[in-house]
Backbone as numpy.savetxt, mean C-alpha at the origin, in Angstrom:
# Nx Ny Nz CAx CAy CAz Cx Cy Cz
3.03 -20.78 7.44 2.18 -19.59 7.44 3.07 -18.34 7.44
2.62 -17.35 6.70 3.34 -16.08 6.61 2.78 -15.12 7.64
3.67 -14.41 8.32 3.27 -13.34 9.22 3.34 -12.03 8.45
2.22 -11.30 8.39 2.16 -10.01 7.73 2.26 -8.95 8.81
3.35 -8.21 8.81 3.58 -7.19 9.83 2.90 -5.90 9.38
1.79 -5.60 10.05 1.04 -4.37 9.79 0.08 -4.11 10.94
-0.16 -2.85 11.21 -1.19 -2.48 12.18 -2.49 -2.13 11.46
-2.44 -2.09 10.13 -3.57 -1.65 9.31 -4.50 -2.82 9.00
-5.68 -2.81 9.61 -6.65 -3.89 9.43 -7.13 -3.97 7.97
-7.22 -2.84 7.29 -7.62 -2.82 5.89 -6.60 -3.53 5.00
-5.32 -3.22 5.21 -4.27 -3.90 4.45 -4.32 -5.41 4.72
-4.50 -5.76 5.98 -4.54 -7.19 6.33 -5.72 -7.88 5.65
-6.88 -7.25 5.63 -8.06 -7.85 4.99 -7.80 -8.06 3.49
-7.18 -7.08 2.84 -6.87 -7.22 1.43 -5.87 -8.36 1.21
-4.84 -8.43 2.05 -3.83 -9.49 1.92 -4.44 -10.87 2.17
-5.30 -10.96 3.15 -5.95 -12.24 3.44 -6.82 -12.69 2.26
-7.43 -11.74 1.56 -8.21 -12.07 0.38 -7.36 -12.68 -0.73
-6.08 -12.39 -0.74 -5.17 -12.93 -1.75 -4.49 -14.21 -1.27
-4.01 -14.20 -0.03 -3.24 -15.34 0.49 -4.07 -16.36 1.25
-5.22 -15.95 1.75 -6.02 -16.86 2.58 -5.41 -16.99 3.96
-4.65 -18.02 4.17 -4.05 -18.30 5.47 -2.88 -17.35 5.72
-3.08 -16.39 6.57 -2.10 -15.35 6.84 -2.29 -14.91 8.28
-1.21 -14.55 8.93 -1.26 -14.11 10.31 -0.86 -12.64 10.39
-1.63 -11.83 11.09 -1.29 -10.43 11.28 -0.41 -10.28 12.50
0.69 -9.55 12.35 1.59 -9.23 13.46 1.67 -7.71 13.57
1.10 -7.18 14.61 1.13 -5.74 14.84 2.25 -5.45 15.84
3.49 -5.55 15.35 4.65 -5.38 16.24 5.38 -4.07 16.01
5.03 -3.37 14.96 5.69 -2.11 14.67 7.15 -2.29 14.27
7.65 -1.34 13.53 9.05 -1.33 13.11 9.42 0.09 12.73
10.69 0.35 12.63 11.18 1.68 12.31 10.91 1.99 10.84
10.20 3.07 10.59 9.99 3.53 9.22 10.86 4.77 9.02
11.98 4.55 8.34 12.93 5.64 8.15 12.38 6.69 7.19
12.91 7.90 7.28 12.64 8.94 6.30 13.57 8.67 5.12
13.02 8.37 3.98 13.82 8.03 2.80 13.14 8.59 1.57
13.85 8.50 0.45 13.32 9.03 -0.80 12.38 8.07 -1.53
12.47 6.76 -1.21 11.66 5.78 -1.94 10.97 4.81 -0.99
9.86 4.26 -1.45 9.17 3.22 -0.70 10.06 2.00 -0.53
10.85 1.70 -1.57 11.74 0.54 -1.52 12.72 0.63 -0.35
13.32 1.81 -0.16 14.27 2.00 0.94 13.58 1.81 2.30
12.39 2.35 2.44 11.64 2.23 3.69 11.33 0.76 3.98
10.86 0.05 2.95 10.45 -1.35 3.12 11.64 -2.26 3.44
12.75 -2.08 2.74 13.93 -2.92 2.98 14.48 -2.68 4.38
14.55 -1.42 4.80 15.04 -1.12 6.15 14.13 -1.77 7.20
12.82 -1.62 7.01 11.88 -2.23 7.94 11.99 -3.74 7.98
12.19 -4.35 6.81 12.29 -5.81 6.76 13.52 -6.32 7.49
14.63 -5.61 7.40 15.84 -6.04 8.14 15.54 -6.13 9.63
14.83 -5.13 10.15 14.48 -5.13 11.56 13.49 -6.24 11.89
12.44 -6.36 11.09 11.37 -7.32 11.35 11.87 -8.76 11.25
12.61 -9.07 10.20 13.06 -10.45 10.00 14.05 -10.88 11.08
14.85 -9.96 11.58 15.78 -10.33 12.65 15.04 -10.57 13.97
13.90 -9.92 14.15 13.11 -10.10 15.38 12.24 -11.35 15.33
11.69 -11.69 14.17 10.69 -12.76 14.12 11.26 -14.13 13.75
12.23 -14.19 12.83 12.83 -15.46 12.42 11.81 -16.47 11.90
10.80 -15.99 11.17 9.77 -16.82 10.53 9.51 -16.21 9.14
8.79 -16.91 8.26 8.39 -16.28 7.00 7.55 -15.04 7.30
7.98 -13.91 6.75 7.36 -12.64 7.10 7.30 -11.73 5.88
6.25 -10.92 5.84 6.15 -9.90 4.78 5.70 -8.59 5.39
6.08 -7.51 4.73 5.56 -6.20 5.08 5.33 -5.45 3.80
4.51 -4.42 3.88 4.15 -3.66 2.70 4.18 -2.18 3.02
4.74 -1.41 2.10 4.69 0.04 2.21 4.07 0.54 0.91
3.24 1.55 1.03 2.54 2.06 -0.15 2.48 3.58 -0.07
2.27 4.18 -1.21 2.16 5.62 -1.25 1.28 6.08 -2.39
0.70 7.25 -2.21 -0.09 7.93 -3.23 0.81 9.01 -3.83
0.94 8.99 -5.14 1.80 9.92 -5.85 0.94 10.74 -6.81
0.85 12.05 -6.56 0.00 12.94 -7.35 0.88 13.74 -8.30
0.61 13.59 -9.60 1.44 14.22 -10.64 1.56 15.74 -10.45
0.44 16.43 -10.27 0.46 17.89 -10.19 1.18 18.40 -8.93
1.37 17.52 -7.96 2.06 17.90 -6.72 3.48 17.30 -6.69
4.03 17.04 -7.88 5.37 16.48 -8.03 5.57 15.20 -7.21
4.54 14.36 -7.16 4.65 13.07 -6.48 4.25 13.09 -5.01
3.92 14.25 -4.49 3.47 14.35 -3.10 2.10 13.68 -2.99
1.80 13.02 -1.90 2.56 12.82 -0.68 3.60 11.69 -0.75
3.52 10.78 -1.71 4.56 9.77 -1.91 4.91 9.01 -0.65
6.21 9.01 -0.30 6.66 8.24 0.87 6.10 8.79 2.18
5.53 9.97 2.14 4.95 10.57 3.34 3.43 10.37 3.43
2.91 9.46 2.63 1.45 9.27 2.53 0.78 8.99 3.86
1.33 8.11 4.67 0.69 7.79 5.95 0.64 9.02 6.85
1.74 9.76 6.92 1.79 10.96 7.75 0.79 12.01 7.25
0.76 12.21 5.94 -0.15 13.20 5.36 -1.60 12.79 5.61
-1.90 11.49 5.48 -3.26 11.02 5.75 -3.66 11.33 7.19
-2.73 11.11 8.13 -3.04 11.37 9.54 -3.18 12.85 9.84
-2.44 13.70 9.12 -2.43 15.12 9.47 -3.47 15.94 8.72
-3.57 15.78 7.39 -4.54 16.59 6.66 -5.67 15.75 6.05
-5.47 14.46 5.93 -6.52 13.56 5.46 -6.97 13.82 4.03
-8.05 13.19 3.67 -8.59 13.33 2.32 -9.08 14.74 2.04
-9.66 15.39 3.05 -10.11 16.77 2.86 -8.94 17.69 2.52
-7.82 17.47 3.17 -6.62 18.26 2.88 -6.10 18.04 1.47
-6.12 16.79 1.03 -5.70 16.50 -0.35 -6.64 17.20 -1.34
-7.93 17.12 -1.08 -8.88 17.79 -1.98 -8.66 19.30 -1.99
-8.33 19.88 -0.83 -8.04 21.33 -0.78 -6.78 21.65 -1.59
-5.75 20.82 -1.48 -4.51 21.04 -2.25 -4.77 20.97 -3.75
-5.77 20.21 -4.14 -6.07 20.01 -5.56 -7.10 21.00 -6.12
-7.59 21.91 -5.28 -8.57 22.89 -5.76 -7.99 23.68 -6.92
-8.74 23.76 -8.01 -8.32 24.50 -9.19 -7.32 23.77 -10.07
-6.91 22.58 -9.69 -5.93 21.82 -10.47 -6.67 20.98 -11.52
-6.26 21.13 -12.76 -6.89 20.41 -13.87 -6.28 19.01 -14.01
-4.97 18.93 -13.97 -4.27 17.64 -14.12 -4.37 16.88 -12.80
-5.25 15.91 -12.73 -5.52 15.21 -11.48 -4.95 13.79 -11.48
-4.07 13.50 -12.46 -3.49 12.17 -12.54 -2.71 11.84 -11.27
-2.84 10.57 -10.88 -2.14 10.10 -9.68 -1.97 8.59 -9.82
-1.10 8.05 -8.99 -0.99 6.61 -8.94 -0.66 6.18 -7.52
-1.10 4.98 -7.21 -0.73 4.31 -5.97 0.38 3.34 -6.31
1.37 3.26 -5.44 2.44 2.27 -5.59 2.55 1.48 -4.31
2.74 0.18 -4.46 2.91 -0.73 -3.33 4.22 -1.48 -3.48
4.93 -1.61 -2.37 6.15 -2.41 -2.33 5.98 -3.43 -1.21
6.02 -4.71 -1.58 5.95 -5.80 -0.62 7.32 -6.43 -0.53
7.78 -6.64 0.69 9.04 -7.34 0.90 8.74 -8.60 1.71
9.33 -9.70 1.27 9.15 -11.00 1.91 10.53 -11.53 2.32
10.58 -12.13 3.50 11.83 -12.76 3.95 11.49 -13.99 4.77
12.44 -14.89 4.79 12.36 -16.07 5.65 13.79 -16.41 6.03
13.97 -17.12 7.14 15.33 -17.46 7.57 16.11 -18.16 6.45
17.34 -17.69 6.22 18.20 -18.29 5.21 17.97 -17.80 3.80
17.11 -16.80 3.61 16.79 -16.29 2.28 16.94 -14.78 2.27
17.56 -14.27 1.22 17.63 -12.82 1.05 16.22 -12.27 0.85
15.93 -11.11 1.38 14.60 -10.52 1.18 14.28 -10.38 -0.30
13.03 -10.63 -0.64 12.53 -10.52 -2.01 11.53 -9.37 -2.07
11.60 -8.58 -3.13 10.74 -7.40 -3.26 9.82 -7.54 -4.47
8.58 -7.09 -4.28 7.56 -7.14 -5.33 6.82 -5.80 -5.35
6.54 -5.30 -6.55 5.94 -3.97 -6.67 4.66 -4.01 -7.48
3.79 -3.07 -7.19 2.56 -2.92 -7.95 2.16 -1.46 -8.04
1.56 -1.11 -9.16 1.11 0.27 -9.39 -0.30 0.23 -9.97
-1.14 1.17 -9.56 -2.43 1.38 -10.21 -2.53 2.87 -10.55
-2.84 3.12 -11.81 -3.00 4.50 -12.30 -4.43 4.95 -12.04
-4.59 6.22 -11.75 -5.93 6.76 -11.55 -5.86 8.27 -11.51
-6.77 8.84 -10.76 -6.81 10.30 -10.64 -7.41 10.66 -9.29
-7.17 11.88 -8.87 -7.79 12.40 -7.65 -9.14 12.98 -8.06
-10.19 12.52 -7.40 -11.53 13.00 -7.70 -11.73 14.42 -7.18
-12.90 14.95 -7.47 -13.26 16.28 -6.98 -13.99 16.20 -5.64
-14.33 14.97 -5.25 -14.99 14.76 -3.96 -14.63 13.35 -3.47
-14.75 13.17 -2.17 -14.56 11.84 -1.58 -15.87 11.08 -1.73
-15.77 9.84 -2.24 -16.96 9.01 -2.39 -16.68 7.60 -1.90
-17.64 7.07 -1.17 -17.57 5.68 -0.74 -17.02 5.52 0.66
-17.45 4.46 1.32 -17.01 4.18 2.69 -16.28 2.85 2.78
-15.98 2.25 1.64 -15.22 1.00 1.64 -13.73 1.33 1.62
-12.92 0.35 1.95 -11.49 0.58 1.93 -11.04 1.45 3.09
-9.94 2.17 2.87 -9.35 2.99 3.93 -8.43 4.02 3.30
-7.93 4.92 4.12 -6.95 5.90 3.65 -7.49 6.77 2.53
-6.72 6.83 1.45 -7.06 7.70 0.31 -8.08 7.08 -0.64
-8.56 5.89 -0.36 -9.48 5.21 -1.28 -10.65 6.08 -1.74
-11.31 6.86 -0.87 -12.46 7.65 -1.32 -12.12 8.78 -2.30
-10.86 9.22 -2.36 -10.51 10.31 -3.28 -9.71 9.83 -4.49
-9.35 8.54 -4.52 -8.59 7.99 -5.64 -9.54 7.23 -6.56
-9.64 7.69 -7.78 -10.59 7.13 -8.74 -9.86 6.32 -9.81
-10.41 5.17 -10.10 -10.00 4.37 -11.24 -11.23 4.34 -12.15
-11.09 4.86 -13.33 -12.22 5.06 -14.23 -13.18 6.03 -13.54
-14.43 5.68 -13.39 -15.40 6.63 -12.83 -15.77 6.37 -11.38
-15.10 5.41 -10.75 -15.41 5.08 -9.35 -14.19 5.25 -8.47
-14.45 5.65 -7.24 -13.35 5.72 -6.27 -13.09 4.31 -5.73
-11.89 4.10 -5.22 -11.61 2.83 -4.56 -12.45 2.69 -3.30
-12.92 3.80 -2.77 -13.82 3.77 -1.62 -15.20 3.24 -1.95
-15.51 3.12 -3.25 -16.78 2.55 -3.70 -16.59 1.12 -4.23
-15.41 0.57 -4.05 -15.05 -0.71 -4.66 -14.97 -1.81 -3.61
-15.74 -2.86 -3.81 -15.70 -4.02 -2.90 -14.32 -4.64 -2.91
-13.95 -5.27 -1.81 -12.60 -5.81 -1.65 -12.24 -6.83 -2.74
-13.21 -7.63 -3.17 -12.92 -8.63 -4.21 -12.49 -7.95 -5.51
-13.19 -6.89 -5.89 -12.81 -6.16 -7.10 -11.51 -5.39 -6.89
-11.36 -4.78 -5.73 -10.14 -4.04 -5.45 -8.93 -4.97 -5.54
-9.11 -6.22 -5.11 -8.01 -7.18 -5.18 -7.75 -7.68 -6.60
-8.49 -7.19 -7.57 -8.18 -7.48 -8.97 -7.47 -6.31 -9.64
-7.61 -5.09 -9.08 -7.10 -3.91 -9.79 -6.07 -3.09 -9.01
-5.95 -3.28 -7.72 -5.16 -2.34 -6.92 -3.65 -2.59 -6.99
-2.92 -1.58 -6.59 -1.47 -1.62 -6.46 -1.03 -2.70 -5.47
-1.73 -2.77 -4.34 -1.40 -3.74 -3.31 -1.65 -5.17 -3.81
-2.77 -5.34 -4.50 -3.07 -6.65 -5.07 -1.98 -7.06 -6.05
-1.52 -6.14 -6.89 -0.49 -6.47 -7.89 0.80 -6.92 -7.21
1.24 -6.20 -6.19 2.49 -6.59 -5.52 2.33 -7.90 -4.76
1.19 -8.07 -4.10 0.98 -9.30 -3.33 0.74 -10.51 -4.23
0.06 -10.31 -5.35 -0.11 -11.42 -6.30 1.23 -11.83 -6.90
2.11 -10.87 -7.13 3.45 -11.19 -7.62 4.20 -12.04 -6.58
4.10 -11.67 -5.30 4.70 -12.47 -4.24 4.09 -13.86 -4.21
2.77 -13.94 -4.26 2.10 -15.24 -4.21 2.55 -16.13 -5.37
2.62 -15.57 -6.55 3.07 -16.32 -7.72 4.50 -16.84 -7.52
5.37 -15.98 -6.99 6.76 -16.36 -6.73 6.80 -17.50 -5.70
6.03 -17.37 -4.63 6.01 -18.43 -3.60 5.49 -19.74 -4.18
4.44 -19.67 -5.00 3.86 -20.87 -5.59 4.80 -21.56 -6.58
5.72 -20.80 -7.16 6.63 -21.35 -8.16 7.88 -21.98 -7.54
8.06 -21.85 -6.25 9.27 -22.36 -5.60 9.20 -23.85 -5.37
């Protein structure tokens, strides 16, 4: 069984929808200030894998808004906690180019194996309003086609999302071993 290190119940529910048998470990780890999600995830995995000594995965994700030069990016969790979706919508007032993407980086490790990294991206846009109560975080303001991820059931989200892409890549790699 894989231990998924996260305090985020939404992330865990999405991961469980892909992997089935999965254990949530809310143990926390150091999230360094870095330029990329990859750096944050690898640093966190070094700490987590040395503490747990079992098959383990963690995931870091970010929302990257084109008109804001990629902001909030690696600071997505902090920005969500401080200004939230309303703050993002305020930053986007009057902005025509609303293109954005979510990126997910999953790192997997087990004793005796170098950490493995898997990435996923979903292209979309920032809506003009928050819609939907499904999902978490930026889901209500991130639109794929004409619907927000906040209006998307978990089964469908696990077919199109950034997190699903990175986790499905990990699952495929594990199944091929």
